[in-house]
Structure formats: structure tokens, C-alpha cells
C-alpha positions as CSV (number, residue, x, y, z in Angstrom):
1,M,-3.8,26.4,-3.5
2,T,-3.7,26.4,-7.6
3,A,-4.3,23.4,-9.8
4,T,-0.6,23.8,-11.0
5,A,0.5,23.6,-7.3
6,L,-1.6,20.7,-6.7
7,S,-0.3,18.8,-9.7
8,N,3.2,19.1,-8.5
9,R,2.6,17.5,-5.1
10,R,3.7,13.9,-5.0
11,E,1.9,11.5,-2.3
12,L,4.4,10.1,0.0
13,A,2.0,8.3,2.3
14,H,-1.6,7.7,2.9
15,R,-3.5,5.9,5.6
16,T,-7.2,5.5,6.3
17,S,-8.5,4.9,9.9
18,D,-12.6,4.9,11.0
19,G,-13.4,7.2,8.0
20,I,-10.4,9.5,8.7
21,E,-7.9,9.7,5.4
22,I,-4.7,11.1,6.2
23,T,-2.2,11.9,3.2
24,L,1.5,13.2,3.4
25,F,2.3,15.3,0.2
26,W,5.7,16.8,-1.0
27,S,5.8,19.5,-3.5
28,K,9.4,19.3,-5.4
29,P,9.2,22.9,-6.9
30,S,8.8,24.3,-3.3
31,D,10.1,21.7,-1.1
32,Q,6.9,22.1,1.0
33,V,5.6,18.9,2.8
34,T,1.8,19.0,3.6
35,I,-0.8,16.8,5.7
36,A,-4.2,16.6,4.4
37,V,-7.0,15.3,6.4
38,L,-10.1,14.0,5.0
39,D,-13.3,12.8,7.3
40,T,-15.4,10.8,4.9
41,R,-18.4,10.8,7.2
42,S,-18.8,14.6,7.4
43,D,-17.1,15.3,4.3
44,E,-14.9,18.0,6.1
45,A,-11.1,18.4,4.9
46,L,-8.1,20.5,6.2
47,E,-4.7,20.7,5.2
48,F,-1.6,22.3,6.6
49,D,2.2,22.7,6.1
50,V,4.6,21.0,8.0
51,D,8.7,21.0,8.4
52,G,9.9,18.1,6.4
53,S,11.8,17.2,9.8
54,A,8.4,16.3,11.5
55,A,6.6,14.9,8.5
56,L,6.3,11.4,9.6
57,D,5.3,12.8,13.1
58,A,2.6,14.7,11.7
59,F,1.3,12.0,9.5
60,N,1.0,9.9,12.7
61,H,-0.5,12.6,14.6
62,P,-2.2,15.1,12.4
63,F,-4.6,16.8,14.8
64,A,-1.8,17.5,17.2
65,Y,0.2,19.2,14.6
66,A,-3.2,20.9,12.9
67,A,-3.8,22.4,16.3
68,T,-0.3,24.3,16.4
69,Q,-0.1,24.7,12.6
70,R,-2.0,27.1,10.2
71,A,-4.4,24.7,9.3
72,R,-6.9,25.5,6.4
73,S,-10.1,24.2,5.7
74,V,-10.2,22.9,2.0
75,A,-13.1,21.8,-0.1
76,P,-12.8,18.0,-0.3
77,L,-12.7,16.3,-3.7
78,S,-16.2,15.0,-3.8
79,A,-17.4,18.9,-3.3
80,A,-15.1,19.7,-6.2
81,V,-16.6,16.9,-8.5
82,A,-20.2,17.9,-7.8
83,H,-19.9,21.3,-9.2
């Protein structure tokens, strides 16, 4: 994902539980909804696109959706800042 695409994303919801951060993003230009998951303990991150009609369910159950979507590993922000 390009820096421009990231800057066009709007955070719609965010939650943290037991070291797992889940964020629901929406991009106005592409009208795409994305779920981002960060495990702060292992510093592993993934994200995947989801149909807007399933956005809230995917936000509440991200691992169930990640298993069926094209989830992609991403470098967590802490790794990007370190370089």
C-alpha cells in the first residue's frame, strides 16, 4: 500500500484487547474498507480488505475473516519508525 493510499484512509473504529489492536479503516477515494490487526507482543501485523456490509462483523471477529480473505502481512509502524 502506498503512502498516499495510507493518508487517504480514515479510522472508523479501534479497539485493544490483551495486546491485540484492531482498527477499521475506510478509504474515500476507493470506497474500500480495511481491517488492520497488530499483535503488540510479537510485533506482527496483518491487514485485509472486507466488503463494507461485513465491516462491523469483521472488526469484531478479525481472525475469522482473515482466514477467508486475502490477508497480507504488513510491517508494523514500530518497524517502519526504526528504519
